[in-house]
C-alpha atoms as one frame of an Amber mdcrd trajectory, in Angstrom:
protein
  -0.337  -0.116   0.044   3.198   2.260   0.457   4.115   1.977  -2.627   0.842
   3.757  -4.172   1.172   6.004  -1.679  -1.979   4.598   0.235  -2.642   5.036
   4.012  -1.146   1.937   5.457  -2.783   2.094   9.002  -5.323  -0.265  10.098
  -8.110   1.902  10.396  -7.651   2.235   6.666  -6.755  -1.318   5.866 -10.433
  -2.102   7.372 -11.610  -0.057   5.351 -10.135  -0.697   2.486 -11.151  -4.531
   2.810 -14.984  -3.907   3.599 -14.727  -2.016  -0.062 -13.312  -4.880  -1.441
 -15.125  -7.706   0.017 -13.151  -9.169   2.482 -15.421 -11.174   4.936 -12.873
 -12.016   7.491 -12.064 -10.688  10.536 -11.059  -7.288  10.364  -7.881  -7.711
  13.007  -4.746  -6.513  11.001  -4.007 -10.551  11.024  -1.863 -12.155   8.321
  -4.634 -13.313   6.749  -5.946 -10.166   6.429  -2.998  -8.416   5.081  -2.303
 -11.354   2.353  -5.829 -11.261   1.038  -5.742  -7.359   0.939  -2.485  -7.440
  -0.605  -3.671  -9.809  -3.416  -7.083  -7.678  -3.867  -5.364  -4.405  -4.492
  -2.438  -5.849  -7.327  -5.915  -7.770  -8.394  -7.949  -4.299  -8.963  -4.725
  -2.316 -10.136  -4.819  -5.336 -13.091  -8.556  -4.325 -13.933  -7.781  -0.747
 -13.747  -5.008  -1.259 -16.524  -2.408  -1.287 -14.383   0.775  -4.102 -15.295
   1.212  -6.099 -12.378   3.661  -8.857 -12.552   2.637 -12.467 -12.701   4.566
 -13.283  -9.765   3.002 -11.054  -7.683  -0.736 -11.830  -8.558  -0.841 -15.154
  -6.842
């Protein structure tokens, strides 16, 4: 998120996770953060951003 100049505080990660459809516990866990990372990269790709294949999985 920092590479995209997004605020990576827990409150903002919780809000972004909700917006992107995360249904698990929004507690800042590794599971949430990994899901959020993947979801952000997927949204970047949809918007025309070039995301290297090795970062998509």
